[in-house]
VEXDREN-2710 file (C-alpha; in Angstrom, 1 decimal):
% VEXDREN-2710
k/r/px/py/pz
1/UNK/-68.2/75.1/77.4
2/UNK/-65.9/72.8/75.4
3/UNK/-64.1/74.0/72.2
4/UNK/-65.3/72.2/69.1
5/UNK/-62.7/69.8/67.5
6/UNK/-62.8/71.7/64.2
7/UNK/-63.7/75.4/64.4
8/UNK/-65.4/76.8/61.4
9/UNK/-63.4/80.0/61.1
10/UNK/-65.7/81.4/58.4
11/UNK/-68.6/81.3/60.9
12/UNK/-70.4/84.7/60.6
13/UNK/-70.3/85.4/64.4
14/UNK/-66.6/84.6/64.7
15/UNK/-65.8/86.6/61.5
16/UNK/-67.6/89.7/62.9
17/UNK/-65.9/89.4/66.3
18/UNK/-62.5/88.8/64.6
19/UNK/-62.5/91.5/62.0
20/UNK/-65.3/94.0/62.4
21/UNK/-64.3/95.4/65.8
22/UNK/-62.5/98.7/65.4
23/UNK/-59.7/97.5/67.8
24/UNK/-58.9/94.6/65.4
25/UNK/-59.1/96.5/62.1
26/UNK/-55.3/95.9/61.7
27/UNK/-56.1/92.2/61.3
28/UNK/-58.5/92.9/58.5
29/UNK/-56.1/95.3/56.9
30/UNK/-53.5/92.5/57.0
31/UNK/-55.9/90.1/55.3
32/UNK/-57.0/92.6/52.6
33/UNK/-53.5/93.7/51.8
34/UNK/-52.4/90.0/51.6
35/UNK/-55.0/89.6/48.8
36/UNK/-54.0/92.8/47.0
37/UNK/-50.3/91.9/47.2
38/UNK/-50.9/88.5/45.8
39/UNK/-53.0/90.0/43.0
40/UNK/-50.3/92.7/42.3
41/UNK/-52.7/95.5/43.2
42/UNK/-51.9/98.7/45.2
43/UNK/-52.1/98.1/49.0
44/UNK/-54.2/100.1/51.4
45/UNK/-52.5/102.4/53.9
46/UNK/-55.1/101.7/56.6
47/UNK/-58.7/100.5/57.1
48/UNK/-61.7/101.9/59.0
49/UNK/-64.9/99.8/59.4
50/UNK/-68.2/101.5/58.3
51/UNK/-71.9/100.9/58.8
52/UNK/-72.8/97.5/57.3
53/UNK/-76.3/98.5/56.1
54/UNK/-76.8/99.3/52.4
55/UNK/-79.6/101.6/51.3
56/UNK/-82.6/99.7/50.0
57/UNK/-83.5/102.1/47.1
58/UNK/-80.6/101.2/44.9
59/UNK/-82.1/98.0/43.5
60/UNK/-85.9/98.3/43.3
61/UNK/-86.2/98.4/47.1
62/UNK/-84.0/95.4/47.6
63/UNK/-81.9/95.9/50.7
64/UNK/-78.5/94.5/51.1
65/UNK/-76.0/93.5/53.8
66/UNK/-72.3/92.8/53.5
67/UNK/-70.1/91.1/56.1
68/UNK/-67.7/94.0/56.5
69/UNK/-67.7/97.4/54.8
70/UNK/-65.0/100.0/55.3
71/UNK/-62.7/102.5/53.7
72/UNK/-59.1/103.7/53.9
73/UNK/-57.6/107.2/54.2
74/UNK/-56.9/107.3/50.5
75/UNK/-60.7/107.0/50.1
76/UNK/-60.7/103.4/48.8
77/UNK/-64.0/101.7/49.7
78/UNK/-63.9/97.9/50.5
79/UNK/-66.6/95.4/50.8
80/UNK/-65.3/92.0/52.1
81/UNK/-67.7/89.0/52.3
82/UNK/-67.1/85.5/53.7
83/UNK/-69.3/82.7/52.3
84/UNK/-69.5/79.1/53.5
85/UNK/-72.4/77.6/51.5
86/UNK/-72.5/77.8/47.7
87/UNK/-74.8/80.5/46.5
88/UNK/-76.4/81.0/43.1
89/UNK/-75.3/84.0/41.0
90/UNK/-72.3/84.8/43.2
91/UNK/-70.9/87.1/40.5
92/UNK/-74.1/89.0/40.1
93/UNK/-74.5/89.2/43.9
94/UNK/-71.0/90.7/44.3
95/UNK/-71.7/93.2/41.5
96/UNK/-75.0/94.2/43.2
97/UNK/-73.1/95.0/46.4
98/UNK/-70.5/96.9/44.4
99/UNK/-73.1/99.1/42.8
100/UNK/-74.5/99.9/46.2
101/UNK/-71.3/101.4/47.5
102/UNK/-69.9/102.8/44.2
103/UNK/-72.0/106.0/44.0
104/UNK/-72.1/109.8/44.0
105/UNK/-73.6/112.0/46.6
106/UNK/-75.4/115.3/45.9
107/UNK/-73.0/117.9/44.6
108/UNK/-70.3/115.4/43.6
109/UNK/-68.9/114.9/40.1
110/UNK/-67.8/111.7/38.4
111/UNK/-64.2/112.4/39.2
112/UNK/-65.2/112.1/42.9
113/UNK/-65.7/108.4/42.4
114/UNK/-63.0/106.4/44.2
115/UNK/-61.5/103.0/44.0
116/UNK/-64.1/100.5/45.2
117/UNK/-63.1/96.9/46.0
118/UNK/-65.3/93.8/46.5
119/UNK/-63.5/90.9/48.1
120/UNK/-65.1/87.5/48.3
121/UNK/-63.6/84.7/50.4
122/UNK/-65.4/81.5/49.5
123/UNK/-65.5/78.0/50.9
124/UNK/-66.6/76.7/47.5
125/UNK/-65.4/77.0/43.8
126/UNK/-67.1/79.3/41.4
127/UNK/-65.0/78.5/38.3
128/UNK/-63.8/75.4/36.5
129/UNK/-60.3/74.5/37.9
130/UNK/-59.2/73.1/34.5
131/UNK/-60.0/76.4/32.8
132/UNK/-59.2/78.8/35.6
133/UNK/-56.7/77.1/37.9
134/UNK/-55.9/80.3/40.0
135/UNK/-57.4/80.2/43.5
136/UNK/-57.2/84.0/43.7
137/UNK/-58.8/85.9/40.7
138/UNK/-59.2/89.6/40.1
139/UNK/-61.8/91.1/37.8
140/UNK/-62.2/94.5/36.3
141/UNK/-64.1/96.2/33.4
142/UNK/-62.0/95.4/30.3
143/UNK/-62.2/95.8/26.6
144/UNK/-63.1/92.2/25.4
145/UNK/-61.1/92.6/22.2
146/UNK/-58.2/94.4/23.9
147/UNK/-58.1/93.0/27.5
148/UNK/-55.1/95.2/28.4
149/UNK/-57.4/98.2/27.9
150/UNK/-59.2/98.9/31.3
151/UNK/-62.3/101.1/31.2
152/UNK/-61.8/102.4/34.7
153/UNK/-59.3/101.7/37.6
154/UNK/-62.0/102.4/40.2
155/UNK/-63.6/98.9/39.8
156/UNK/-61.9/95.9/41.3
157/UNK/-63.4/92.5/42.4
158/UNK/-61.5/89.6/44.0
159/UNK/-62.6/86.0/44.4
160/UNK/-60.6/83.7/46.6
161/UNK/-61.7/80.0/46.3
162/UNK/-60.5/78.2/49.4
163/UNK/-61.0/74.6/48.1
164/UNK/-58.8/75.3/45.0
165/UNK/-56.0/76.5/47.3
166/UNK/-56.5/73.4/49.5
167/UNK/-56.1/71.1/46.5
168/UNK/-53.2/73.0/45.0
169/UNK/-51.1/73.9/48.1
170/UNK/-47.6/72.6/48.4
171/UNK/-46.2/71.7/51.8
172/UNK/-42.7/72.6/52.8
173/UNK/-42.6/75.7/50.5
174/UNK/-42.6/79.3/51.7
175/UNK/-46.1/80.6/52.0
176/UNK/-47.3/84.1/51.1
177/UNK/-49.2/86.0/53.8
178/UNK/-52.5/85.3/51.9
179/UNK/-51.7/81.5/51.9
180/UNK/-51.1/81.8/55.7
181/UNK/-54.5/83.4/56.2
182/UNK/-56.1/80.7/54.0
183/UNK/-54.3/78.1/56.1
184/UNK/-55.9/79.7/59.2
185/UNK/-59.4/79.6/57.6
186/UNK/-59.0/76.0/56.3
187/UNK/-60.4/73.2/58.3
188/UNK/-57.8/71.0/56.7
189/UNK/-54.9/72.7/58.5
190/UNK/-53.8/70.7/61.5
191/UNK/-53.0/72.3/64.8
192/UNK/-49.3/71.6/64.6
193/UNK/-49.0/73.4/61.3
194/UNK/-51.2/76.3/62.5
195/UNK/-49.0/76.8/65.5
196/UNK/-45.9/76.8/63.3
197/UNK/-47.5/79.5/61.1
198/UNK/-48.5/81.5/64.1
199/UNK/-45.0/81.4/65.5
200/UNK/-43.7/83.2/62.4
201/UNK/-46.7/85.4/61.6
202/UNK/-47.9/87.8/64.4
203/UNK/-51.2/88.4/62.7
204/UNK/-52.1/84.7/62.8
205/UNK/-50.9/84.4/66.4
206/UNK/-53.2/87.3/67.4
207/UNK/-56.1/85.8/65.4
208/UNK/-55.7/82.5/67.4
209/UNK/-55.7/84.5/70.7
210/UNK/-58.8/86.4/69.7
211/UNK/-60.5/83.1/68.8
212/UNK/-59.7/81.7/72.2
213/UNK/-61.2/84.8/73.8
214/UNK/-64.3/84.3/71.6
215/UNK/-64.8/80.7/72.5
216/UNK/-64.4/81.4/76.2
217/UNK/-67.4/83.7/76.2
218/UNK/-70.7/82.0/76.8
219/UNK/-72.7/84.6/74.9
220/UNK/-70.3/84.6/71.9
221/UNK/-70.1/80.8/71.8
222/UNK/-73.9/80.6/71.8
223/UNK/-73.9/83.0/68.9
224/UNK/-71.4/80.8/67.1
225/UNK/-73.5/77.7/67.7
226/UNK/-76.7/79.5/66.6
227/UNK/-75.0/80.5/63.3
228/UNK/-73.9/77.0/62.7
229/UNK/-77.4/75.6/63.4
230/UNK/-78.9/78.2/61.2
231/UNK/-76.5/77.4/58.4
232/UNK/-77.3/73.6/58.6
233/UNK/-81.0/74.4/58.7
234/UNK/-80.6/76.6/55.6
235/UNK/-78.8/73.8/53.8
236/UNK/-81.4/71.3/54.7
237/UNK/-84.2/73.7/53.6
238/UNK/-82.5/74.3/50.3
239/UNK/-82.0/70.6/49.7
240/UNK/-85.7/70.0/50.4
241/UNK/-86.9/72.5/47.9
242/UNK/-84.4/71.4/45.4
243/UNK/-85.7/67.8/45.7
244/UNK/-89.3/69.0/45.6
245/UNK/-88.6/71.0/42.4
246/UNK/-86.7/68.1/40.9
247/UNK/-89.5/65.6/41.6
248/UNK/-92.1/68.0/40.3
249/UNK/-90.2/68.5/37.1
250/UNK/-89.5/64.8/36.7
251/UNK/-93.3/64.1/36.5
252/UNK/-93.5/66.4/33.4
253/UNK/-90.8/64.6/31.6
254/UNK/-87.4/63.4/32.5
255/UNK/-85.3/65.5/30.1
256/UNK/-87.1/68.8/30.6
257/UNK/-88.0/68.1/34.2
258/UNK/-84.5/67.3/35.3
259/UNK/-83.2/70.7/34.1
260/UNK/-86.2/72.9/35.1
261/UNK/-87.0/71.0/38.4
262/UNK/-83.4/71.3/39.6
263/UNK/-83.2/75.0/38.7
264/UNK/-86.5/75.9/40.2
265/UNK/-85.9/73.9/43.4
266/UNK/-82.4/75.3/43.8
267/UNK/-83.6/78.9/43.2
268/UNK/-86.5/78.6/45.6
269/UNK/-84.4/76.9/48.3
270/UNK/-81.8/79.6/48.0
271/UNK/-84.3/82.5/48.1
272/UNK/-86.2/81.1/51.1
273/UNK/-83.1/80.2/53.0
274/UNK/-81.5/83.5/52.4
275/UNK/-84.6/85.5/53.4
276/UNK/-85.2/83.5/56.5
277/UNK/-81.6/83.0/57.5
278/UNK/-80.9/86.3/59.2
279/UNK/-84.2/86.5/61.0
280/UNK/-83.9/82.9/62.1
281/UNK/-80.4/83.5/63.4
282/UNK/-81.3/86.5/65.5
283/UNK/-84.5/84.7/66.8
284/UNK/-82.3/81.8/68.0
285/UNK/-79.8/84.1/69.7
286/UNK/-82.7/85.8/71.5
287/UNK/-84.1/82.5/72.7
288/UNK/-80.6/81.5/73.9
289/UNK/-80.7/84.5/76.2
290/UNK/-78.1/86.6/74.5
291/UNK/-78.6/90.3/75.4
292/UNK/-80.2/92.5/72.7
293/UNK/-77.3/94.9/72.8
294/UNK/-74.8/92.0/72.1
295/UNK/-77.0/90.8/69.2
296/UNK/-77.1/94.3/67.8
297/UNK/-73.3/94.5/68.0
298/UNK/-72.6/91.1/66.6
299/UNK/-75.1/91.2/63.6
300/UNK/-75.1/94.9/62.7
301/UNK/-78.9/95.1/63.1
302/UNK/-80.1/98.3/64.7
303/UNK/-81.0/97.8/68.4
304/UNK/-84.6/99.0/67.8
305/UNK/-85.1/96.3/65.1
306/UNK/-83.7/93.6/67.5
307/UNK/-86.2/94.8/70.2
308/UNK/-89.1/94.7/67.7
309/UNK/-88.1/91.1/66.7
310/UNK/-87.8/90.1/70.4
311/UNK/-91.4/91.4/71.1
312/UNK/-92.7/89.4/68.1
313/UNK/-91.1/86.2/69.4
314/UNK/-92.6/86.7/72.9
END
């Protein structure tokens, strides 16, 4: 199976294989600490992946999934998410996931709450570059009239906007470890530069070797291709509903219709695409002959749920 000319390194299947496996947790720790170092925040001593399922009862029965969830020996909890396509309400989405993992268990007190980080690596911008030029931004709960006054040090949210870094990057200048990781993720980094970065950065060199291993496996490559197809289908699905909503609104009046139709179509396209995306991805993997055990390991879905879905497809 030939390797694609341009690998999408934010592909969900590749990300899970690269970072979620326990034997490669040091790679994710390197990425996390590169972000924390760039932001001037305390680093983690280590990292251990946890179950990716979030309890459904935290938000009116709405269940949640994160790309990678884990903790360190100092009891810091980390949720790291990789997003390719632009999503509505990205800030609210990240806060929702944060509230799911920032919680007390029976018998615990408020002082038992620990530092909880949400890290979002995005292939799109969420802020106006003229107003907020930084490609790596850290958010906390602050006093609006006195921004240096932080309500709590247990809340921390990081957004890394890859396109901003790509537009702002300066060649021939020493790169931070975070910038080297972003160069690895960026489709605009050519092979010569990537090999140069790998030669001086062991973590990137190892990531490239893991990537070769991933692409050499028929099952894993099929999973990669299934994710890419599912992503393209979701984009087309969203565009269709956005167009339908726009046309429907346009009939009611150009000024009001343009605003309402676009918003309604975009919202419906996002909701339908998001709900159907995970199920469609796993269905495609099943049809491609990938073993149910491999699907469970790569997606985080319980093996029993995968079997149930496989029976429904048959």
